[in-house]
C-alpha positions, 0 to 999 in steps of 0.5 A: 645854247643848251645850259645843261649840255654846256655844264655836262661838257664842263663836268666831262672836262673836269673828269678828264683833267682829274683822271689824267693824273692816273696815267703812267706817263708824263706824255699821257698826263699832258695829252689828257690835260690838253683834252680836258682843256679842249672840252673847257674851251667848249664849256666856256664858249657855250657859257659866254665866258670867252676869256676862259675859252681862249685861254684854255685853247692857248693852254692846249698849245702850251701843253704840247710845247711843254711836252716837247720842251727838250726837243723843241727847247720851249722851256725858256724865257722867250716862250714864256714871253710868247705865251704871256703875250698870247694870254694878254691877247686873249684878255684884249680879244674878250673885249675887242672881238667878243663884245664884253663890256669894259667896266672895272668889274669886267676888267678884273673878272676877265683878268683872273684867268689870265693871272691863273694861266701865268701862274700855272705856266710858272708852276710848270717851269719850277723844279721844286714840288713845294713851289709848284704847289704854291704857284698852282694854288694861286692859279686855282684860286684865280680860276675858281673865282672866274668859274664861280662868276661864270657858273661853270660847274665843271670848272668850279669842281675841278679847281675845288678838287685841285685846291683840296689836293694841294692843301693835302699835299702841303700838309703831308709833304711841305710842312717842316717836321 
């Protein structure tokens, strides 16, 4: 594994995720976010951060499901439960298949992206922008800690930009006047 290439893939993923918000359509944004998530699958896989890789793969599926939520009726509690089970399965696979040693520290570290995925899923379901920002902030905090421990430079930068953007939006839009 070439660590420079792994980091380059992560940085490319971050750039794609950030550029996605410049697109004009929701479909375009979701597709670009899914493309960024696919690159994060590769990034985390190359870094040996298998929970992050698996969860980003599930995130790609989730993006497609939410993009088609009206047509396929995927924005409901059944799909939340199905995807929640997938998030938990990713956690279990990290230890059972990919050989991550099960210690208290690893149990907590590998749980962080799972919590991040649950939070982002709940944020996607919210209709209130201020609530979306608060929930995404929790997700970004979980992911930035995981990224720092796994040393994904692209992941760290992506979540740092997200956190700054969320705080700017909260200051501009959510505080009581």
